[in-house]
C-alpha positions as CSV (number, residue, x, y, z in Angstrom):
1,M,-3.8,20.2,22.8
2,K,-1.7,20.4,25.7
3,K,-2.2,21.7,29.1
4,L,-0.8,19.4,31.4
5,I,-2.1,19.3,35.0
6,L,0.2,16.4,35.6
7,L,1.5,17.0,39.2
8,C,4.0,14.3,38.8
9,S,6.0,14.9,35.7
10,F,9.9,15.0,36.3
11,I,11.6,17.9,34.7
12,F,15.3,17.7,34.4
13,V,17.3,20.8,33.2
14,W,20.7,20.0,32.3
15,Y,21.7,23.5,30.9
16,G,22.5,26.7,32.5
17,S,19.8,29.0,33.8
18,L,19.1,32.7,33.9
19,N,17.8,34.4,37.0
20,V,15.0,36.9,37.1
21,S,14.3,38.8,40.4
22,A,11.0,40.5,40.6
23,N,9.6,42.6,43.4
24,S,6.6,44.8,42.8
25,G,5.6,46.3,39.7
26,Q,4.2,43.3,37.8
27,E,0.8,43.1,39.7
28,E,-1.0,44.1,36.4
29,L,-0.8,42.1,33.1
30,E,0.3,45.3,31.3
31,E,3.3,45.8,33.5
32,A,4.4,42.2,33.4
33,E,8.2,41.6,33.5
34,V,9.4,40.1,30.3
35,I,11.0,36.6,30.3
36,T,12.4,35.3,27.1
37,L,12.2,31.5,26.5
38,N,14.3,30.4,23.5
39,G,15.2,26.8,24.5
40,S,18.9,27.6,25.2
41,K,18.6,28.2,29.0
42,S,16.0,27.7,31.8
43,V,15.0,30.8,33.6
44,K,14.6,31.0,37.4
45,V,12.0,33.4,38.9
46,E,12.4,34.5,42.4
47,S,10.0,37.0,44.1
48,E,7.7,37.5,47.0
49,R,4.3,38.7,48.0
50,I,4.4,42.3,49.1
51,D,1.0,42.6,50.8
52,Y,-2.6,41.5,50.8
53,E,-4.3,44.5,49.3
54,D,-2.1,45.5,46.4
55,D,-0.4,42.2,45.6
56,A,-3.0,39.5,45.0
57,A,-1.1,38.3,41.9
58,D,2.2,38.5,39.9
59,F,2.3,38.5,36.2
60,Y,5.3,37.6,33.7
61,Q,5.4,38.0,30.2
62,L,6.7,35.0,28.3
63,D,8.1,35.6,24.9
64,V,8.3,32.2,23.3
65,T,10.7,32.3,20.4
66,N,9.9,28.9,18.9
67,A,7.0,26.5,19.0
68,G,7.6,24.0,21.8
69,K,6.8,22.7,25.3
70,V,6.7,25.3,28.0
71,T,7.2,23.9,31.5
72,I,6.8,25.8,34.8
73,K,8.3,23.9,37.8
74,L,7.8,24.9,41.3
75,D,11.1,25.0,43.2
76,E,9.8,26.6,46.4
77,M,6.5,27.9,47.8
78,P,6.0,28.7,51.4
79,V,3.0,26.4,52.1
80,D,2.5,24.0,55.1
81,D,-0.3,22.1,53.5
82,F,-2.0,21.8,50.2
83,S,-2.3,25.4,48.9
84,D,-4.9,27.1,46.8
85,V,-2.1,29.1,44.9
86,D,-3.0,29.2,41.4
87,I,-0.3,29.3,38.7
88,S,-1.3,29.5,35.1
89,I,-0.1,30.1,31.6
90,I,-2.4,32.4,29.8
91,D,-2.6,34.6,26.7
92,K,-3.3,38.3,26.4
93,N,-7.1,37.5,26.6
94,E,-6.3,35.6,29.8
95,T,-7.4,32.3,28.2
96,V,-5.8,29.5,30.2
97,H,-3.4,27.2,28.4
98,A,-2.3,25.3,31.6
99,D,-2.6,25.7,35.4
100,F,-2.7,24.0,38.7
101,V,-4.3,25.1,41.9
102,S,-3.4,22.2,44.3
103,L,0.2,22.1,45.2
104,D,1.9,19.4,47.4
105,P,4.4,20.9,49.5
106,E,6.2,17.5,50.0
107,S,6.7,17.1,46.3
108,N,9.7,18.6,44.3
109,T,7.9,17.7,41.1
110,N,5.0,20.1,41.0
111,S,5.0,21.4,37.5
112,I,2.7,22.2,34.6
113,H,3.4,22.5,30.9
114,A,1.7,23.8,27.8
115,Y,2.4,23.1,24.1
116,L,2.6,26.6,22.7
117,K,3.0,28.2,19.2
118,K,5.6,30.9,18.8
119,G,4.4,34.1,20.5
120,T,3.7,36.1,23.6
121,Y,2.0,34.5,26.7
122,F,1.9,35.3,30.4
123,M,2.5,33.5,33.6
124,R,0.0,34.4,36.3
125,L,0.4,33.7,40.0
126,N,-2.6,34.1,42.2
127,F,-1.4,34.0,45.8
128,G,-4.3,32.7,47.6
129,D,-3.2,32.0,51.2
130,I,0.5,33.0,50.7
131,Y,1.4,35.6,53.4
132,P,3.1,38.9,52.6
133,G,6.8,38.5,52.6
134,D,6.8,35.0,51.6
135,K,9.0,34.2,48.7
136,Y,8.6,31.8,45.9
137,E,10.9,30.3,43.3
138,L,9.9,28.8,39.9
139,T,12.0,27.6,37.0
140,L,10.7,28.0,33.4
141,S,12.0,26.3,30.3
142,L,11.2,25.8,26.7
143,D,11.9,22.4,25.1
144,N,11.8,23.0,21.2
145,D,14.2,20.1,20.3
146,G,11.1,17.9,19.5
147,L,8.0,18.7,17.6
148,Y,5.0,19.7,19.5
149,E,1.4,20.6,19.0
150,G,0.6,24.4,19.4
151,E,-2.6,25.6,21.1
152,V,-5.0,26.9,20.0
153,N,-5.7,24.3,17.3
154,N,-9.3,23.3,18.1
155,S,-10.8,24.1,14.7
156,K,-9.8,23.6,10.9
157,S,-8.9,27.3,10.7
158,T,-6.4,27.1,13.5
159,A,-5.0,23.7,12.4
160,N,-1.2,23.3,13.0
161,L,0.8,22.9,9.9
162,I,2.8,19.7,10.3
163,E,5.6,18.0,8.4
164,L,5.4,14.3,7.2
165,N,7.5,11.5,8.7
166,N,8.1,13.4,12.1
167,I,6.8,12.3,15.5
168,Y,4.7,15.1,17.1
169,Q,3.8,15.2,20.9
170,A,0.4,16.6,21.9
171,S,-2.3,16.2,24.5
172,L,-6.1,16.4,24.8
173,M,-6.9,18.7,27.8
174,A,-9.3,18.3,30.5
175,D,-12.7,19.8,30.3
176,D,-12.1,22.7,32.7
177,L,-9.4,23.9,30.4
178,A,-11.1,22.9,27.1
179,S,-13.9,25.1,27.9
180,E,-11.5,28.1,27.6
181,F,-11.0,27.4,23.9
182,V,-14.0,25.9,22.1
183,E,-17.7,25.3,22.2
184,Y,-18.7,22.5,19.9
185,D,-22.2,21.1,19.6
186,D,-23.1,22.7,23.0
187,E,-20.2,20.9,24.5
188,S,-16.7,22.0,25.6
189,F,-14.0,19.5,24.8
190,D,-10.6,19.6,23.3
191,R,-10.0,18.5,19.7
192,D,-6.7,18.8,17.9
193,F,-6.5,19.9,14.3
194,Y,-3.6,19.5,11.9
195,R,-2.9,20.4,8.3
196,F,-0.5,18.4,6.2
197,E,0.3,18.3,2.3
198,I,1.2,15.5,0.1
199,T,2.8,16.3,-3.3
200,K,2.1,13.1,-5.1
201,D,-0.9,10.5,-5.0
202,G,0.0,7.8,-2.6
203,R,-0.3,5.9,0.6
204,V,-0.7,7.9,3.9
205,Q,-0.3,6.2,7.2
206,L,-1.0,7.5,10.7
207,D,0.8,6.0,13.6
208,S,-0.1,7.0,17.2
209,A,0.2,6.1,20.8
210,T,-1.7,7.3,23.9
211,M,-2.1,6.2,27.5
212,P,-3.2,2.7,28.1
213,D,-7.2,2.4,28.4
214,N,-7.8,5.6,26.4
215,Q,-9.3,5.5,23.0
216,L,-8.6,8.2,20.3
217,E,-10.8,9.1,17.3
218,F,-9.5,10.3,14.0
219,S,-11.3,12.3,11.2
220,L,-10.0,13.5,8.0
221,W,-11.1,16.2,5.4
222,N,-9.6,17.8,2.2
223,T,-9.3,21.5,2.1
224,S,-12.5,21.7,-0.1
225,G,-14.3,20.5,3.0
226,K,-15.1,17.0,1.7
227,N,-15.3,14.6,4.7
228,I,-13.2,11.6,3.9
229,W,-14.1,9.7,7.1
230,S,-15.1,10.5,10.6
231,G,-14.8,9.0,14.1
232,I,-12.3,6.2,13.0
233,R,-11.4,4.1,16.1
234,T,-8.9,1.3,15.5
235,K,-7.8,-1.7,17.6
236,G,-4.4,-1.2,19.1
237,A,-4.9,2.6,19.6
238,N,-5.1,2.3,23.3
239,D,-2.1,0.0,24.3
240,G,0.4,2.8,24.8
241,K,2.6,1.8,21.9
242,M,3.0,3.5,18.5
243,S,1.0,1.6,16.0
244,A,-0.9,2.0,12.6
245,Q,-4.3,3.7,13.3
246,F,-5.2,4.1,9.7
247,V,-3.9,3.8,6.2
248,E,-5.5,5.8,3.4
249,Y,-4.8,6.4,-0.3
250,L,-5.0,10.1,-1.2
251,K,-4.6,12.2,-4.2
252,K,-2.0,14.9,-3.9
253,G,-3.1,18.0,-2.1
254,T,-3.6,19.5,1.4
255,Y,-5.6,17.6,4.2
256,I,-6.8,18.4,7.7
257,L,-6.7,15.7,10.4
258,C,-8.6,15.9,13.6
259,I,-7.6,13.9,16.7
260,Q,-9.9,13.7,19.7
261,H,-10.8,11.4,22.6
262,E,-13.9,9.1,22.3
263,N,-14.9,10.5,25.7
264,V,-15.7,14.2,25.4
265,E,-16.0,14.6,29.1
266,L,-12.5,14.3,30.4
267,D,-11.4,15.3,33.9
268,Y,-7.9,14.5,33.1
269,E,-5.3,15.3,30.4
270,V,-4.4,12.7,27.8
271,P,-1.0,13.1,26.2
272,Y,-0.4,11.3,22.9
273,R,2.2,11.3,20.1
274,F,1.7,10.7,16.4
275,K,3.3,10.5,13.0
276,I,2.0,10.9,9.4
277,T,4.0,9.1,6.8
278,H,3.5,9.2,3.0
279,S,4.9,7.1,0.0
280,P,3.9,7.7,-3.6
281,V,1.7,5.0,-5.2
282,A,0.9,5.1,-8.9
283,Y,-2.1,2.6,-8.7
284,S,-4.4,2.4,-5.8
285,E,-8.0,2.6,-4.7
286,I,-8.2,6.3,-5.8
287,N,-7.8,5.1,-9.4
288,G,-10.6,2.6,-9.1
289,A,-13.0,4.2,-11.7
290,N,-10.1,3.9,-14.3
291,Y,-9.0,0.4,-13.5
292,S,-6.7,-1.2,-16.0
293,F,-5.2,-4.6,-16.7
294,G,-1.7,-5.7,-15.8
295,K,-1.2,-3.4,-12.6
296,G,-1.4,-4.0,-9.0
297,Y,-3.8,-1.7,-7.1
298,E,-3.2,-1.1,-3.4
299,G,-6.0,-0.1,-1.1
300,T,-7.3,-0.3,2.5
301,L,-10.6,-1.0,4.1
302,L,-11.3,1.1,7.2
303,E,-14.9,1.8,7.9
304,E,-16.4,4.5,9.8
305,N,-18.5,3.7,12.8
306,T,-21.7,4.5,10.9
307,N,-20.9,3.5,7.4
308,T,-19.5,0.5,5.5
309,D,-16.4,1.1,3.6
310,Q,-16.6,-0.2,0.0
311,D,-14.0,0.1,-2.7
312,T,-15.0,-0.5,-6.3
313,Y,-12.8,-1.1,-9.4
314,T,-14.6,-0.9,-12.9
315,L,-13.7,-1.1,-16.6
316,T,-15.5,-1.7,-19.9
317,T,-13.9,-4.2,-22.3
318,K,-13.8,-3.4,-26.0
319,E,-13.7,-7.0,-27.1
320,K,-14.4,-10.5,-25.7
321,L,-11.7,-11.4,-23.1
322,Y,-11.0,-14.0,-20.5
323,I,-10.1,-12.2,-17.3
324,T,-8.2,-13.5,-14.4
325,T,-8.2,-11.5,-11.1
326,K,-6.3,-11.9,-8.0
327,V,-7.2,-10.3,-4.6
328,K,-4.9,-10.5,-1.7
329,L,-5.9,-9.3,1.8
330,K,-4.3,-8.9,5.1
331,S,-5.4,-7.3,8.4
332,T,-3.9,-6.1,11.7
333,D,-6.4,-8.3,13.5
334,S,-8.7,-11.1,12.5
335,T,-11.9,-9.8,10.7
336,K,-14.1,-10.5,7.7
337,V,-14.3,-8.9,4.4
338,S,-16.8,-9.2,1.4
339,V,-15.3,-9.8,-2.1
340,K,-17.5,-9.7,-5.2
341,I,-15.8,-10.1,-8.6
342,N,-17.9,-9.6,-11.8
343,G,-21.0,-10.3,-9.8
344,S,-19.6,-13.4,-8.2
345,S,-19.5,-13.3,-4.5
346,S,-16.9,-15.0,-2.4
347,G,-18.9,-14.4,0.7
348,K,-17.4,-13.2,3.9
349,V,-13.7,-13.9,3.7
350,T,-11.8,-14.3,7.0
351,V,-8.7,-12.1,6.8
352,S,-5.8,-12.2,9.4
353,N,-2.2,-10.8,9.7
354,K,-1.1,-13.2,6.9
355,W,-2.1,-12.7,3.3
356,T,-5.2,-14.4,2.1
357,E,-5.5,-14.8,-1.7
358,I,-8.7,-15.1,-3.7
359,S,-8.5,-15.9,-7.6
360,K,-11.4,-15.7,-10.0
361,A,-11.6,-16.1,-13.8
362,H,-14.5,-14.8,-16.1
363,V,-15.4,-14.7,-19.7
364,V,-16.5,-11.1,-20.4
365,A,-18.2,-10.0,-23.6
366,A,-17.3,-7.0,-25.6
367,K,-18.6,-3.7,-24.1
368,D,-19.6,-5.4,-20.7
369,A,-18.7,-3.8,-17.5
370,Y,-16.2,-5.7,-15.3
371,K,-16.4,-4.7,-11.7
372,I,-14.6,-5.7,-8.6
373,Q,-16.0,-4.7,-5.0
374,L,-14.4,-5.1,-1.7
375,S,-16.3,-4.1,1.5
376,K,-16.0,-4.2,5.3
377,E,-19.0,-4.0,7.5
378,I,-19.6,-1.4,10.2
379,G,-17.5,-1.9,13.4
380,Y,-16.5,-0.2,16.5
381,L,-12.8,-0.9,16.9
382,N,-11.7,-1.5,13.4
383,P,-8.4,-3.2,12.2
384,V,-6.5,-1.8,9.4
385,I,-7.2,-4.0,6.4
386,S,-4.7,-3.9,3.4
387,Y,-5.3,-5.3,0.0
388,N,-3.8,-5.7,-3.5
389,V,-6.0,-6.2,-6.6
390,S,-4.8,-7.2,-10.0
391,S,-6.3,-8.5,-13.2
392,I,-5.0,-10.0,-16.4
393,A,-6.7,-9.9,-19.7
394,H,-6.4,-12.8,-22.1
395,P,-7.4,-12.2,-25.8
396,Y,-9.1,-14.8,-27.8
397,W,-7.5,-16.5,-30.7
398,G,-10.2,-18.6,-32.3
399,K,-12.0,-20.5,-29.5
400,F,-9.0,-20.4,-27.2
401,Y,-7.8,-17.5,-25.0
402,Y,-4.2,-16.8,-25.0
403,A,-1.8,-17.0,-22.1
404,P,2.1,-17.0,-22.3
405,T,2.1,-20.7,-21.5
406,M,0.3,-21.4,-24.8
407,L,2.6,-22.5,-27.5
408,G,-0.2,-22.9,-30.1
409,K,-3.0,-25.1,-31.2
410,M,-3.3,-28.4,-32.9
411,K,-6.0,-30.2,-35.0
412,T,-6.5,-33.9,-35.3
413,K,-5.9,-35.2,-38.8
414,L,-6.7,-38.8,-38.4
415,T,-10.2,-40.4,-38.5
416,K,-9.5,-41.5,-34.9
417,T,-6.6,-40.0,-33.1
418,Q,-5.4,-41.6,-29.8
419,F,-4.3,-39.5,-26.8
420,Y,-1.8,-40.5,-24.2
421,C,-0.6,-39.7,-20.7
422,E,2.4,-40.5,-18.6
423,K,2.0,-42.8,-15.6
424,G,4.7,-44.3,-13.5
425,G,7.3,-43.2,-16.0
426,K,5.5,-44.9,-18.9
427,I,3.4,-43.5,-21.7
428,I,0.0,-45.2,-21.8
429,K,-3.1,-44.7,-23.8
430,S,-5.6,-42.1,-22.3
431,G,-9.4,-42.5,-23.1
432,T,-10.9,-43.5,-26.5
433,P,-9.6,-42.0,-29.8
434,V,-11.2,-38.7,-31.0
435,N,-12.5,-37.8,-34.3
436,K,-10.8,-35.8,-37.0
437,N,-10.5,-31.9,-37.1
438,K,-10.7,-31.5,-33.2
439,E,-8.7,-28.5,-31.9
440,Y,-6.8,-28.5,-28.6
441,K,-4.5,-26.0,-26.9
442,V,-0.8,-27.0,-26.9
443,I,1.6,-25.9,-24.2
444,K,4.7,-27.9,-25.1
445,K,6.2,-29.6,-28.1
446,G,8.6,-32.6,-27.9
447,K,10.2,-34.8,-30.6
448,T,7.3,-37.4,-30.5
449,F,4.6,-35.8,-28.5
450,F,2.7,-32.5,-28.1
451,T,1.6,-31.7,-24.6
452,L,-1.9,-30.2,-24.3
453,S,-3.3,-27.8,-21.7
454,D,-4.9,-30.7,-19.8
455,N,-1.5,-32.4,-19.7
456,R,-2.6,-35.2,-22.1
457,L,-0.1,-36.1,-24.9
458,V,-0.7,-36.5,-28.6
459,K,1.7,-37.7,-31.3
460,V,3.2,-34.9,-33.4
461,K,2.7,-36.9,-36.6
462,D,-1.0,-37.4,-35.9
463,V,-1.9,-33.6,-35.8
464,T,-1.6,-30.4,-37.6
465,F,0.0,-27.7,-35.4
466,T,-0.3,-23.9,-35.7
467,A,1.8,-21.6,-33.5
468,V,0.4,-18.6,-31.8
469,P,0.8,-15.6,-34.1
470,N,2.9,-12.6,-33.0
471,E,0.0,-10.3,-33.2
472,V,-1.9,-12.3,-30.7
473,K,1.1,-12.2,-28.4
474,K,1.5,-8.4,-28.9
475,K,-2.2,-8.0,-28.2
476,Y,-1.8,-9.7,-24.8
477,Q,1.2,-7.4,-24.0
478,L,-0.7,-4.3,-25.0
479,L,-3.9,-5.2,-23.0
480,N,-1.7,-5.7,-19.9
481,Q,0.6,-2.8,-20.4
482,M,3.7,-4.9,-20.7
483,K,6.8,-3.7,-22.5
């Protein structure tokens, strides 16, 4: 929301200008001389104060043909010291979008700007201590090459519609201007609302930048009014560089974003810029209640300042399974995350800007619920935590669970069967011989030896071997959604 009271912004106009000469006749808003701002040329306004009694102010109607940044630059004003001349951009209800009162006669960069929607506005000049006969010169311009916020957008109903993958420029106005627009919780302050749409489920990221030592807050709703999160503050939001402030996984639909300053009592304007990007994702935290094997699920942990963010993935098995789960985590800053898999806690895991991996395996009985939980405790300035969760289901074949590394199983057929191992390039005996009819998992077959899952060796002639049936292999592929 953008009403700059910046008295030191350099405004360069490289294109041609139009001149408007105004004398009397625009002392009332209804009689204002019309100026069209279409972005193609700047407009120079030259006029003078006629007298004290009937010419206390001049009005100009500004027809803004496209949303953009309207700038008023003071070229000349006959003042010898700081003046109380008041130049404002207002609407038909005389709500102020931008103004300044104090002008520095020694500066050639006195200017104000406002981010405006397409429409009709007015420039008002209250003359204060300017004498009759004194002339003034102003240059007006519209910059619509970029993408800008458009006031008024201080509520969900007035949210600006924005497009994805574009950088928008905006600002949060000082209290004296904010009070013209909104009363919220008995306090007057500027909040900017934006509406955007995503056409597919996926990953949504907000990048933003503001002035150093200023902290923004972010809130998000869907159009049904559900608050997805409120008051998010993230580290890196106040270093003046564009960086990720949050990443969220959302279902397709329309959403409303609110950006505000953490300090609602601003005595200066805070410009910022931001961009929302989206990429479709088939499997993410939004599908957690329908978790399935064989797929990698993306997610983020970004807690509100009053609530812990917890993501849960659940499924119920139809048969006894051996389930292996892998969780990978990475954060924009060092932090701790709690991970619990099938009731087994990994404690608080330290996460940094490099991937941290946690792997767990569990035997899960038929019809039991299998649950994965990731949570981040409450914080003030919160890093963006990304993660990936995946689980593989291994069906049982007899007493063994199947994995693609399994070739089959063997059963000892001798009264005493000797096992072997390889050491120093030689095959030597390993342990005492085992009894007849003992079963072991085989992962490799050679001319003389089978290799077992524990890497021991047994002679092919001493055992009975059974290969993994095709139906077991097919069940593994079906459970894990493999082609």
